[in-house]
C-alpha positions in Angstrom: -32.3 -21.4 -3.7 -34.5 -20.6 -0.7 -34.0 -17.1 0.4 -36.1 -16.6 3.5 -36.3 -13.5 5.7 -36.3 -10.8 3.0 -35.9 -7.5 4.8 -36.0 -3.8 4.0 -32.9 -2.2 2.4 -31.5 1.0 3.9 -29.2 2.2 1.1 -27.6 5.0 3.0 -26.6 2.6 5.8 -25.3 0.0 3.3 -23.3 2.5 1.3 -21.5 3.6 4.4 -20.2 0.1 4.9 -20.0 -0.9 1.2 -19.0 2.2 -0.8 -19.4 0.4 -4.1 -23.1 0.2 -3.5 -23.3 4.0 -3.5 -23.0 4.0 -7.3 -25.9 1.5 -7.9 -28.4 3.0 -10.4 -31.9 3.7 -9.0 -33.5 1.0 -11.1 -31.2 -1.6 -9.6 -31.9 -0.4 -6.1 -35.6 -0.7 -6.7 -35.3 -4.3 -7.9 -32.8 -5.5 -5.3 -33.8 -8.0 -2.6 -32.0 -8.4 0.7 -32.1 -11.8 2.3 -30.6 -14.0 5.0 -29.4 -17.6 4.6 -28.6 -20.2 7.1 -25.3 -22.1 7.3 -24.9 -24.7 4.5 -27.8 -23.3 2.5 -27.4 -23.5 -1.2 -27.5 -20.3 -3.2 -27.3 -21.9 -6.6 -26.2 -25.3 -8.1 -24.1 -26.2 -11.0 -26.3 -26.3 -14.1 -28.8 -23.7 -12.8 -29.7 -20.8 -15.0 -28.2 -17.5 -13.7 -31.2 -15.3 -13.1 -29.6 -13.1 -10.5 -26.4 -11.4 -9.5 -25.4 -11.5 -5.9 -23.6 -9.1 -3.5 -22.4 -10.5 -0.1 -23.1 -8.2 2.8 -21.9 -10.4 5.7 -21.0 -14.1 6.3 -19.2 -16.2 3.8 -20.0 -17.8 0.4 -17.9 -20.4 -1.4 -18.0 -21.4 -5.0 -17.2 -25.1 -5.1 -16.5 -27.7 -7.7 -15.2 -31.3 -7.4 -12.2 -32.7 -9.1 -12.2 -36.0 -11.0 -10.9 -37.6 -7.8 -13.8 -36.3 -5.8 -11.7 -33.7 -4.0 -13.6 -30.5 -3.2 -12.0 -27.4 -4.8 -12.9 -23.9 -3.7 -13.0 -21.7 -6.7 -13.9 -18.5 -4.8 -14.3 -17.7 -1.1 -16.0 -14.4 -0.5 -16.7 -12.5 2.7 -17.9 -9.3 1.0 -18.8 -8.0 -2.4 -20.0 -9.5 -5.7 -19.4 -13.2 -6.5 -19.9 -15.6 -9.5 -19.5 -12.6 -11.8 -18.8 -14.8 -14.9 -22.3 -16.1 -14.7 -23.6 -12.8 -16.1 -22.5 -13.9 -19.5 -23.2 -17.6 -19.3 -26.3 -19.7 -19.8 -25.7 -21.8 -16.6 -23.6 -21.9 -13.5 -20.5 -24.0 -13.7 -20.2 -24.6 -9.9 -22.1 -24.7 -6.7 -22.5 -21.7 -4.3 -23.0 -22.4 -0.6 -23.3 -20.2 2.5 -20.7 -21.6 4.9 -22.1 -19.6 7.9 -25.1 -17.4 8.5 -25.1 -15.0 5.6 -26.8 -11.9 4.4 -26.8 -10.8 0.7 -28.4 -8.7 -2.0 -29.7 -10.2 -5.2 -30.3 -8.3 -8.4 -32.1 -9.5 -11.5 -29.5 -10.3 -14.1 -31.3 -8.5 -16.9 -31.3 -5.3 -14.8 -27.7 -5.7 -14.0 -26.7 -6.0 -17.7 -28.9 -3.0 -18.5 -27.1 -0.9 -15.9 -23.7 -1.8 -17.2 -24.8 -0.8 -20.7 -26.4 2.5 -19.8 -24.7 3.8 -16.6 -21.1 4.9 -17.2 -20.2 5.4 -13.5 -21.5 1.9 -12.6 -19.8 0.4 -15.7 -16.4 1.8 -14.6 -16.8 0.5 -11.1 -17.7 -2.9 -12.6 -14.6 -2.9 -14.8 -12.4 -2.1 -11.8 -14.0 -4.9 -9.8 -13.4 -7.4 -12.6 -9.8 -6.3 -12.9 -9.2 -7.0 -9.3 -10.9 -10.4 -9.6 -8.8 -11.4 -12.6 -5.6 -10.7 -10.5 -7.0 -12.8 -7.7 -7.9 -15.7 -10.1 -4.4 -15.5 -11.7 -2.8 -15.9 -8.3 -5.1 -18.8 -7.5 -4.4 -20.6 -10.8 -0.7 -20.2 -10.3 -1.0 -21.7 -6.9 -3.1 -24.7 -8.0 -0.6 -25.4 -10.8 2.2 -26.0 -8.3 2.9 -29.7 -7.9 3.6 -30.2 -4.2 1.5 -29.4 -1.1 4.5 -27.6 0.4 4.7 -25.2 -2.6 1.0 -24.4 -2.5 1.2 -23.7 1.3 4.2 -21.4 0.8 2.6 -19.6 -2.2 -0.6 -19.0 -0.2 1.2 -17.6 2.8 3.4 -15.4 0.6 0.5 -14.1 -1.6 -2.4 -13.9 0.8 -0.6 -13.0 4.0 1.5 -10.2 5.5 5.2 -11.0 5.6 4.4 -14.7 5.1 1.9 -14.8 7.9 -1.8 -15.6 7.7 -4.5 -15.7 10.4 -6.9 -18.5 9.2 -10.5 -17.4 9.3 -11.7 -20.8 8.2 -11.1 -24.4 9.3 -8.0 -26.2 8.0 -10.3 -28.6 6.3 -11.8 -25.7 4.3 -8.4 -24.3 3.7 -7.3 -27.6 2.3 -10.2 -27.5 -0.2 -9.1 -23.9 -1.2 -5.6 -25.3 -1.8 -6.9 -28.2 -3.9 -5.6 -30.7 -1.3 -7.3 -33.4 0.9 -7.3 -32.4 4.5 -5.1 -35.4 5.3 -2.4 -34.2 3.0 -2.6 -30.6 4.4 -2.3 -31.8 8.0 0.6 -34.1 7.1 2.4 -31.4 5.2 1.9 -28.8 7.9 3.3 -31.2 10.5 6.4 -32.0 8.4 7.0 -28.3 7.7 6.8 -27.5 11.4 9.3 -30.4 12.1 11.6 -28.9 9.5 11.2 -25.5 11.1 9.8 -24.1 7.9 6.6 -22.6 9.5 4.9 -22.0 12.8 1.3 -22.8 13.5 0.2 -20.9 16.6 -3.5 -20.7 17.5 -4.6 -20.4 13.8 -1.8 -18.0 12.8 0.4 -19.8 10.3 3.7 -18.1 9.5 6.7 -18.9 7.4 10.0 -19.1 9.2 12.8 -17.0 7.8 15.4 -19.3 6.2 18.2 -19.4 3.8 17.4 -19.5 0.1 19.0 -23.0 -0.3 16.8 -24.4 2.4 13.7 -22.7 1.0 14.3 -24.3 -2.4 14.6 -27.7 -0.9 11.4 -27.2 1.0 9.5 -26.2 -2.1 10.4 -29.4 -3.8 9.4 -31.6 -0.9 
C-alpha cells in the first residue's frame, strides 16, 4: 500500500471528533501514522500479511471479495472507525481493501495494537464493545445475503439500514448492488419492477418502501 502525505497528528482535535481515540494508550499514539489516500488506491490486498491496524478518519473504505461467478461482493463499507478487525488474529488478509474516494486514515503497528489490548483494560473494554457492534452488523449482512431473491435483499436492506424503511444512498447504485451481492443489472431491473408494483419509491437517491398490506408484502418478497 502506498500511503503518501503522512501528516502530523493532533490527538486532542481527533478525539473531539472520534471519542474512541481518546482512550488510545500513549504507546499507540506515539507509533500511529496519519495518511491520505487517493480514490481507488489500494490499502491492502488479499494474501498480504497484516502488519497494521487501520482507523478511518474520513472518506470511505470497502473490503471487497469476488464470488465464484466474478461478482464483486462488499464485505464491509466503512466511513469512520476501525476496519478489517479480524486481520489482527490472522496470518493474511482474506479480501482487498480500497479507498473509494479521497480518504484519510490512521495506521497502527499490529504488534502494538495487540500489546495494548493485552495490557490496557480501558482500551480492551472499548475494543470488545466495538467488536460486539461489528458482530451484530455482520450477522445482519449475512442474513441479507442468504436471502434468495433480489427483492428480499432490497427490502431487508431498507428495513435494517434505514429509518422507517427509507434510506438515502450515499453511494452509487452500482456500489450498492455489490453490497447486496447482486449485479447492477439485476438491481436496476428489480428496482424498476418494484416501483411499477408500487412497492417502493426512488426519489433523488432516497429509496423508500411503500406501506402495503401484509399479503402484498409477502408476494413481493418471493418475486
